[in-house]
Each structure stands twice: as structure tokens, then as C-alpha cells.
C-alpha positions in Angstrom: 0.3 0.0 -0.2 1.1 3.3 -0.7 2.3 5.5 2.3 -0.6 8.2 2.5 -3.3 5.2 2.0 -1.7 4.3 4.8 -1.5 7.3 7.1 -5.2 7.4 6.2 -6.4 4.0 7.2 -4.3 5.1 10.7 -5.9 8.3 10.5 -9.3 6.7 10.4 -8.5 3.8 13.3 -7.8 5.8 15.6 -10.4 8.4 15.3 -13.2 6.2 14.8 -11.3 4.4 18.0 -11.6 7.5 19.8 -15.5 8.1 18.9 -16.0 4.4 20.3 -14.5 5.4 23.6 -16.4 8.6 24.0 -19.5 6.3 23.1 -18.8 3.7 25.9 -18.4 6.6 28.8 -21.7 7.7 27.5 -23.7 4.3 27.7 -26.2 3.2 30.3 -26.4 -0.7 28.8 -23.3 -1.9 30.2 -23.5 -4.7 27.5 -23.8 -2.4 24.8 -20.5 -0.9 26.4 -18.3 -4.3 26.5 -19.7 -4.7 23.0 -18.3 -1.2 21.9 -14.8 -1.7 23.4 -14.5 -4.6 21.4 -15.3 -2.4 18.3 -12.7 0.0 19.9 -9.8 -3.3 20.3 -10.7 -4.0 16.7 -9.9 -0.4 15.4 -6.8 -0.6 17.4 -6.0 -3.6 16.0 -6.4 -1.9 12.7 -4.0 0.7 13.2 -1.2 -2.1 14.6 -1.6 -3.5 11.9 -0.8 -0.5 9.5 2.1 0.6 11.5 3.8 -2.8 11.1 3.6 -4.2 15.0 2.4 -7.8 13.8 3.4 -9.2 17.4 1.7 -6.8 19.7 -1.2 -7.0 17.3 -1.9 -10.8 17.2 -1.8 -9.9 21.5 -4.0 -6.6 21.6 -7.3 -8.8 19.4 -6.1 -12.2 21.5 -6.7 -10.0 24.6 -8.3 -7.0 23.8 -11.2 -8.3 21.8 -11.4 -12.1 22.8 -10.4 -12.0 26.6 -11.2 -9.0 28.1 -14.9 -9.0 26.3 -15.7 -12.5 27.7 -14.7 -11.8 30.8 -16.7 -8.5 30.9 -19.4 -10.6 29.9 -18.9 -13.4 32.1 -18.6 -11.0 35.2 -22.0 -9.0 34.0 -24.1 -12.0 34.5 -24.1 -11.1 38.1 -25.1 -7.9 38.1 -27.4 -5.5 36.8 -27.4 -4.8 32.4 -28.4 -1.3 33.1 -26.8 1.1 34.7 -28.7 3.1 37.4 -29.2 7.1 36.7 -28.8 9.4 39.8 
């Protein structure tokens, strides 16, 4: 790929990850926040692929997308799905 396309892809991925992070902060449904967190991890994975860091990419996909989401969803089974408003 050409360098300009790689830079545009990196800029798009980082912008989308920032938007996902802001969406997580204001989300009232905890399950949706966990899913959006997985989407944020996906955009960070694309960013790592653009920066040619395959070792970090593999670890981040395994932990950020897989293990982290699975543990949080398992922990959510014992609690409330919706955040209480004050």
C-alpha cells in the first residue's frame, strides 16, 4: 500500500477508536458498552496493523477482543445490565 493510504487508514482508525471510547463513557447499557469496547479494540488492531507491529497485533486481538470481552460479559451475568441514574 502507498504511504498516504496507510496514513489515512491510521487516521480513520484512531478517530473511530476515539469515537467508540466516547460512546462507551456515555452508554447506559453495560452490555452495549462491552460490545463497543470490542469494536474499539478492533480499530486499535487496525492501527497496529498499519504501523506494522504484528507481534503486538496478535496479542492485542487475543486479549482486547477475545479475553477481555469474554471476562466482562461473564462478570455481567452476576450484576445489573443497565446503569442506574442518579
